[in-house]
N, CA and C atoms as an extended XYZ file, in Angstrom:
348
Properties=species:S:1:pos:R:3:atomname:S:1:resname:S:1:resid:I:1 pbc="F F F"
N        -9.545        9.261      -15.113 N   MET     1
C       -10.460        9.661      -14.064 CA  MET     1
C       -10.547        8.586      -12.976 C   MET     1
N       -10.605        7.322      -13.423 N   LYS     2
C       -10.693        6.226      -12.469 CA  LYS     2
C        -9.411        6.100      -11.647 C   LYS     2
N        -8.274        6.404      -12.268 N   LEU     3
C        -7.002        6.359      -11.539 CA  LEU     3
C        -6.989        7.401      -10.423 C   LEU     3
N        -7.461        8.599      -10.719 N   LEU     4
C        -7.517        9.647       -9.704 CA  LEU     4
C        -8.449        9.249       -8.564 C   LEU     4
N        -9.583        8.654       -8.890 N   LEU     5
C       -10.517        8.201       -7.865 CA  LEU     5
C        -9.880        7.120       -6.989 C   LEU     5
N        -9.146        6.202       -7.604 N   LYS     6
C        -8.468        5.155       -6.826 CA  LYS     6
C        -7.381        5.738       -5.926 C   LYS     6
N        -6.674        6.749       -6.419 N   LEU     7
C        -5.653        7.393       -5.585 CA  LEU     7
C        -6.284        8.123       -4.409 C   LEU     7
N        -7.404        8.768       -4.644 N   ILE     8
C        -8.093        9.468       -3.553 CA  ILE     8
C        -8.618        8.465       -2.524 C   ILE     8
N        -9.190        7.353       -2.990 N   LEU     9
C        -9.677        6.334       -2.059 CA  LEU     9
C        -8.529        5.711       -1.265 C   LEU     9
N        -7.391        5.511       -1.918 N   THR    10
C        -6.229        4.973       -1.215 CA  THR    10
C        -5.727        5.970       -0.176 C   THR    10
N        -5.733        7.254       -0.510 N   SER    11
C        -5.284        8.246        0.475 CA  SER    11
C        -6.243        8.326        1.656 C   SER    11
N        -7.534        8.135        1.423 N   VAL    12
C        -8.498        8.077        2.530 CA  VAL    12
C        -8.209        6.866        3.406 C   VAL    12
N        -7.912        5.732        2.769 N   ALA    13
C        -7.582        4.528        3.534 CA  ALA    13
C        -6.309        4.725        4.348 C   ALA    13
N        -5.331        5.409        3.778 N   VAL    14
C        -4.083        5.685        4.502 CA  VAL    14
C        -4.364        6.555        5.723 C   VAL    14
N        -5.217        7.569        5.555 N   LEU    15
C        -5.569        8.433        6.687 CA  LEU    15
C        -6.293        7.664        7.780 C   LEU    15
N        -7.231        6.809        7.395 N   VAL    16
C        -7.982        6.021        8.385 CA  VAL    16
C        -7.046        5.079        9.131 C   VAL    16
N        -6.156        4.422        8.397 N   LEU    17
C        -5.234        3.488        9.038 CA  LEU    17
C        -4.230        4.208        9.940 C   LEU    17
N        -3.865        5.435        9.576 N   ALA    18
C        -2.966        6.204       10.433 CA  ALA    18
C        -3.642        6.541       11.755 C   ALA    18
N        -4.953        6.725       11.731 N   LYS    19
C        -5.688        6.981       12.977 CA  LYS    19
C        -5.854        5.698       13.798 C   LYS    19
N        -5.981        4.547       13.121 N   LEU    20
C        -6.220        3.278       13.815 CA  LEU    20
C        -4.946        2.646       14.377 C   LEU    20
N        -3.878        2.702       13.614 N   LEU    21
C        -2.631        2.031       14.020 CA  LEU    21
C        -1.720        3.007       14.763 C   LEU    21
N        -1.217        2.626       15.923 N   PRO    22
C        -0.399        3.559       16.712 CA  PRO    22
C         0.974        3.847       16.120 C   PRO    22
N         1.526        2.992       15.287 N   GLY    23
C         2.876        3.207       14.783 CA  GLY    23
C         2.950        3.894       13.438 C   GLY    23
N         1.812        4.355       12.909 N   VAL    24
C         1.779        4.997       11.598 CA  VAL    24
C         1.432        6.468       11.786 C   VAL    24
N         2.233        7.331       11.163 N   VAL    25
C         2.020        8.772       11.273 CA  VAL    25
C         1.873        9.368        9.877 C   VAL    25
N         0.781       10.100        9.666 N   VAL    26
C         0.569       10.878        8.449 CA  VAL    26
C         0.248       12.292        8.899 C   VAL    26
N         1.013       13.264        8.405 N   THR    27
C         0.866       14.622        8.925 CA  THR    27
C        -0.374       15.343        8.411 C   THR    27
N        -0.700       15.177        7.119 N   ASP    28
C        -1.862       15.885        6.584 CA  ASP    28
C        -2.440       15.140        5.381 C   ASP    28
N        -3.472       15.735        4.790 N   TYR    29
C        -4.172       15.099        3.679 CA  TYR    29
C        -3.301       15.020        2.427 C   TYR    29
N        -2.539       16.046        2.170 N   LEU    30
C        -1.671       16.049        0.998 CA  LEU    30
C        -0.590       14.974        1.121 C   LEU    30
N        -0.083       14.776        2.305 N   THR    31
C         0.890       13.708        2.534 CA  THR    31
C         0.267       12.349        2.261 C   THR    31
N        -0.974       12.154        2.680 N   ALA    32
C        -1.661       10.888        2.418 CA  ALA    32
C        -1.808       10.660        0.920 C   ALA    32
N        -2.080       11.721        0.162 N   PHE    33
C        -2.180       11.584       -1.294 CA  PHE    33
C        -0.824       11.233       -1.893 C   PHE    33
N         0.251       11.862       -1.393 N   PHE    34
C         1.592       11.529       -1.873 CA  PHE    34
C         1.969       10.090       -1.514 C   PHE    34
N         1.523        9.621       -0.371 N   VAL    35
C         1.754        8.223        0.002 CA  VAL    35
C         1.035        7.305       -0.977 C   VAL    35
N        -0.193        7.649       -1.339 N   ALA    36
C        -0.950        6.831       -2.297 CA  ALA    36
C        -0.257        6.796       -3.652 C   ALA    36
N         0.235        7.937       -4.105 N   VAL    37
C         0.945        7.993       -5.387 CA  VAL    37
C         2.248        7.207       -5.310 C   VAL    37
N         2.982        7.369       -4.216 N   THR    38
C         4.244        6.651       -4.042 CA  THR    38
C         4.025        5.150       -3.992 C   THR    38
N         3.000        4.709       -3.259 N   LEU    39
C         2.699        3.275       -3.206 CA  LEU    39
C         2.308        2.747       -4.575 C   LEU    39
N         1.559        3.529       -5.333 N   ALA    40
C         1.178        3.090       -6.684 CA  ALA    40
C         2.409        2.950       -7.573 C   ALA    40
N         3.315        3.911       -7.498 N   LEU    41
C         4.534        3.838       -8.308 CA  LEU    41
C         5.440        2.687       -7.871 C   LEU    41
N         5.588        2.513       -6.568 N   LEU    42
C         6.427        1.412       -6.072 CA  LEU    42
C         5.824        0.057       -6.434 C   LEU    42
N         4.508       -0.060       -6.345 N   ASN    43
C         3.857       -1.320       -6.716 CA  ASN    43
C         3.960       -1.586       -8.213 C   ASN    43
N         4.057       -0.523       -9.001 N   THR    44
C         4.167       -0.697      -10.447 CA  THR    44
C         5.580       -1.063      -10.874 C   THR    44
N         6.578       -0.423      -10.285 N   PHE    45
C         7.944       -0.588      -10.775 CA  PHE    45
C         8.844       -1.449       -9.883 C   PHE    45
N         8.753       -1.334       -8.576 N   VAL    46
C         9.674       -2.029       -7.683 CA  VAL    46
C         9.153       -3.421       -7.311 C   VAL    46
N         7.858       -3.533       -7.064 N   ARG    47
C         7.290       -4.802       -6.608 CA  ARG    47
C         7.560       -5.964       -7.571 C   ARG    47
N         7.404       -5.777       -8.906 N   PRO    48
C         7.716       -6.912       -9.798 CA  PRO    48
C         9.171       -7.363       -9.719 C   PRO    48
N        10.086       -6.426       -9.512 N   ILE    49
C        11.498       -6.791       -9.384 CA  ILE    49
C        11.726       -7.585       -8.112 C   ILE    49
N        11.119       -7.134       -7.000 N   LEU    50
C        11.252       -7.873       -5.740 CA  LEU    50
C        10.633       -9.259       -5.842 C   LEU    50
N         9.511       -9.352       -6.506 N   ILE    51
C         8.868      -10.665       -6.675 CA  ILE    51
C         9.751      -11.588       -7.494 C   ILE    51
N        10.371      -11.053       -8.541 N   PHE    52
C        11.241      -11.873       -9.379 CA  PHE    52
C        12.419      -12.426       -8.587 C   PHE    52
N        13.066      -11.571       -7.791 N   PHE    53
C        14.245      -12.012       -7.052 CA  PHE    53
C        13.916      -12.898       -5.851 C   PHE    53
N        12.691      -12.821       -5.358 N   THR    54
C        12.300      -13.645       -4.207 CA  THR    54
C        11.333      -14.751       -4.614 C   THR    54
N        11.317      -15.097       -5.876 N   LEU    55
C        10.392      -16.120       -6.363 CA  LEU    55
C        10.542      -17.468       -5.654 C   LEU    55
N        11.752      -17.964       -5.386 N   PRO    56
C        11.850      -19.235       -4.660 CA  PRO    56
C        11.211      -19.176       -3.267 C   PRO    56
N        11.439      -18.085       -2.551 N   ALA    57
C        10.833      -17.950       -1.220 CA  ALA    57
C         9.319      -17.852       -1.326 C   ALA    57
N         8.832      -17.183       -2.358 N   THR    58
C         7.391      -17.055       -2.556 CA  THR    58
C         6.763      -18.403       -2.872 C   THR    58
N         7.443      -19.191       -3.670 N   ILE    59
C         6.916      -20.518       -4.015 CA  ILE    59
C         6.921      -21.436       -2.797 C   ILE    59
N         8.015      -21.436       -2.038 N   VAL    60
C         8.113      -22.311       -0.864 CA  VAL    60
C         7.059      -21.947        0.183 C   VAL    60
N         6.774      -20.654        0.340 N   THR    61
C         5.804      -20.229        1.352 CA  THR    61
C         4.382      -20.140        0.794 C   THR    61
N         4.197      -20.654       -0.417 N   LEU    62
C         2.881      -20.673       -1.068 CA  LEU    62
C         2.288      -19.269       -1.218 C   LEU    62
N         3.150      -18.298       -1.465 N   GLY    63
C         2.712      -16.939       -1.738 CA  GLY    63
C         2.652      -16.024       -0.534 C   GLY    63
N         2.843      -16.559        0.666 N   PHE    64
C         2.765      -15.707        1.855 CA  PHE    64
C         3.921      -14.714        1.946 C   PHE    64
N         5.006      -14.971        1.235 N   PHE    65
C         6.134      -14.041        1.247 CA  PHE    65
C         5.769      -12.728        0.560 C   PHE    65
N         4.718      -12.729       -0.254 N   LEU    66
C         4.252      -11.492       -0.878 CA  LEU    66
C         3.792      -10.476        0.158 C   LEU    66
N         3.316      -10.957        1.299 N   LEU    67
C         2.946      -10.051        2.386 CA  LEU    67
C         4.172       -9.335        2.940 C   LEU    67
N         5.284      -10.035        2.984 N   VAL    68
C         6.538       -9.429        3.426 CA  VAL    68
C         6.988       -8.373        2.415 C   VAL    68
N         6.837       -8.672        1.129 N   ILE    69
C         7.195       -7.700        0.092 CA  ILE    69
C         6.324       -6.452        0.208 C   ILE    69
N         5.041       -6.637        0.470 N   ASN    70
C         4.152       -5.487        0.652 CA  ASN    70
C         4.591       -4.638        1.844 C   ASN    70
N         4.984       -5.282        2.932 N   ALA    71
C         5.458       -4.547        4.104 CA  ALA    71
C         6.742       -3.788        3.781 C   ALA    71
N         7.634       -4.385        3.018 N   LEU    72
C         8.867       -3.698        2.624 CA  LEU    72
C         8.572       -2.487        1.750 C   LEU    72
N         7.572       -2.596        0.891 N   ILE    73
C         7.200       -1.471        0.041 CA  ILE    73
C         6.624       -0.336        0.885 C   ILE    73
N         5.839       -0.669        1.898 N   VAL    74
C         5.304        0.364        2.796 CA  VAL    74
C         6.450        1.032        3.551 C   VAL    74
N         7.423        0.253        4.002 N   MET    75
C         8.572        0.841        4.700 CA  MET    75
C         9.379        1.740        3.765 C   MET    75
N         9.520        1.330        2.504 N   LEU    76
C        10.221        2.149        1.525 CA  LEU    76
C         9.466        3.453        1.273 C   LEU    76
N         8.140        3.371        1.193 N   ALA    77
C         7.338        4.586        1.031 CA  ALA    77
C         7.497        5.491        2.246 C   ALA    77
N         7.608        4.896        3.417 N   GLY    78
C         7.821        5.684        4.628 CA  GLY    78
C         9.146        6.431        4.622 C   GLY    78
N        10.139        5.852        3.971 N   SER    79
C        11.429        6.544        3.894 CA  SER    79
C        11.472        7.561        2.753 C   SER    79
N        10.604        7.418        1.754 N   LEU    80
C        10.617        8.333        0.619 CA  LEU    80
C         9.730        9.561        0.815 C   LEU    80
N         8.619        9.404        1.524 N   VAL    81
C         7.656       10.492        1.685 CA  VAL    81
C         7.845       11.127        3.057 C   VAL    81
N         8.174       12.412        3.057 N   SER    82
C         8.301       13.094        4.337 CA  SER    82
C         6.903       13.391        4.871 C   SER    82
N         6.730       13.200        6.147 N   GLY    83
C         5.412       13.362        6.758 CA  GLY    83
C         4.676       12.051        6.915 C   GLY    83
N         5.263       10.963        6.420 N   PHE    84
C         4.695        9.623        6.574 CA  PHE    84
C         5.757        8.752        7.221 C   PHE    84
N         5.401        8.142        8.340 N   ALA    85
C         6.371        7.316        9.057 CA  ALA    85
C         5.695        6.047        9.545 C   ALA    85
N         6.423        4.955        9.454 N   VAL    86
C         5.986        3.662        9.964 CA  VAL    86
C         7.052        3.221       10.957 C   VAL    86
N         6.619        2.836       12.172 N   SER    87
C         7.575        2.619       13.253 CA  SER    87
C         8.433        1.367       13.101 C   SER    87
N         7.959        0.349       12.437 N   GLY    88
C         8.754       -0.859       12.307 CA  GLY    88
C         8.156       -1.830       11.311 C   GLY    88
N         8.818       -2.989       11.198 N   PHE    89
C         8.383       -3.966       10.201 CA  PHE    89
C         6.998       -4.520       10.519 C   PHE    89
N         6.749       -4.857       11.777 N   PHE    90
C         5.447       -5.434       12.123 CA  PHE    90
C         4.322       -4.440       11.869 C   PHE    90
N         4.551       -3.164       12.170 N   THR    91
C         3.554       -2.133       11.901 CA  THR    91
C         3.326       -1.994       10.406 C   THR    91
N         4.405       -2.032        9.623 N   ALA    92
C         4.271       -1.969        8.163 CA  ALA    92
C         3.526       -3.186        7.633 C   ALA    92
N         3.770       -4.347        8.237 N   PHE    93
C         3.093       -5.575        7.830 CA  PHE    93
C         1.584       -5.468        8.074 C   PHE    93
N         1.208       -5.018        9.269 N   VAL    94
C        -0.208       -4.857        9.595 CA  VAL    94
C        -0.831       -3.758        8.737 C   VAL    94
N        -0.101       -2.659        8.544 N   PHE    95
C        -0.593       -1.557        7.718 CA  PHE    95
C        -0.855       -2.025        6.289 C   PHE    95
N         0.084       -2.769        5.706 N   SER    96
C        -0.092       -3.215        4.322 CA  SER    96
C        -1.249       -4.201        4.199 C   SER    96
N        -1.411       -5.065        5.188 N   PHE    97
C        -2.520       -6.023        5.151 CA  PHE    97
C        -3.865       -5.308        5.281 C   PHE    97
N        -3.943       -4.365        6.213 N   MET    98
C        -5.202       -3.630        6.390 CA  MET    98
C        -5.472       -2.695        5.212 C   MET    98
N        -4.427       -2.145        4.615 N   LEU    99
C        -4.609       -1.313        3.427 CA  LEU    99
C        -5.162       -2.141        2.280 C   LEU    99
N        -4.690       -3.368        2.143 N   TRP   100
C        -5.200       -4.267        1.118 CA  TRP   100
C        -6.697       -4.526        1.334 C   TRP   100
N        -7.094       -4.750        2.567 N   ILE   101
C        -8.510       -4.996        2.870 CA  ILE   101
C        -9.346       -3.748        2.599 C   ILE   101
N        -8.898       -2.588        3.066 N   PHE   102
C        -9.632       -1.336        2.853 CA  PHE   102
C        -9.767       -1.030        1.367 C   PHE   102
N        -8.668       -1.188        0.621 N   ARG   103
C        -8.713       -0.903       -0.808 CA  ARG   103
C        -9.630       -1.876       -1.526 C   ARG   103
N        -9.639       -3.128       -1.122 N   SER   104
C       -10.537       -4.091       -1.755 CA  SER   104
C       -11.990       -3.697       -1.553 C   SER   104
N       -12.319       -3.272       -0.355 N   ILE   105
C       -13.697       -2.850       -0.069 CA  ILE   105
C       -14.039       -1.579       -0.834 C   ILE   105
N       -13.143       -0.595       -0.787 N   LEU   106
C       -13.432        0.677       -1.449 CA  LEU   106
C       -13.467        0.542       -2.968 C   LEU   106
N       -12.559       -0.253       -3.534 N   PHE   107
C       -12.533       -0.403       -4.984 CA  PHE   107
C       -13.700       -1.241       -5.493 C   PHE   107
N       -14.271       -2.069       -4.633 N   SER   108
C       -15.440       -2.844       -5.060 CA  SER   108
C       -16.658       -1.945       -5.242 C   SER   108
N       -16.632       -0.768       -4.636 N   LEU   109
C       -17.730        0.182       -4.791 CA  LEU   109
C       -17.695        0.899       -6.140 C   LEU   109
N       -16.542        0.867       -6.798 N   ILE   110
C       -16.406        1.511       -8.095 CA  ILE   110
C       -16.929        0.545       -9.164 C   ILE   110
N       -17.824        1.023       -9.963 N   LYS   111
C       -18.376        0.189      -11.039 CA  LYS   111
C       -17.336        0.082      -12.158 C   LYS   111
N       -17.128       -1.144      -12.596 N   GLU   112
C       -16.226       -1.373      -13.713 CA  GLU   112
C       -16.999       -1.218      -15.028 C   GLU   112
N       -16.351       -0.573      -15.991 N   GLU   113
C       -16.979       -0.419      -17.296 CA  GLU   113
C       -16.871       -1.708      -18.066 C   GLU   113
N       -17.924       -2.037      -18.820 N   GLU   114
C       -17.894       -3.242      -19.638 CA  GLU   114
C       -17.090       -2.960      -20.901 C   GLU   114
N       -16.219       -3.899      -21.258 N   THR   115
C       -15.442       -3.766      -22.479 CA  THR   115
C       -16.088       -4.613      -23.560 C   THR   115
N       -16.106       -4.091      -24.755 N   LYS   116
C       -16.711       -4.826      -25.876 CA  LYS   116
C       -15.682       -5.184      -26.896 C   LYS   116
């Protein structure tokens, strides 16, 4: 249930960012949900591989290269999901950074269950 709520909140963030950023296009609400699912899958499976192969660059830049990896994942999602387009690397970079901020704010509103 919490996963579905996080996907819905991410799709809302994608829609808001598509309205704010001029280089991001999302055609409809269902596309935004597919973008959220695609980003979740890419972050689960592709991002760790990219981090592993770019570990020296990440260490030298004190972790700032992870922002570049996030932008690449957004660009990859743009090529995988029809109806979602990002105009270039800088737009993907800004989109991924703002998505991180929006998701942090929205996910902080969700109460975490205590584990015993």
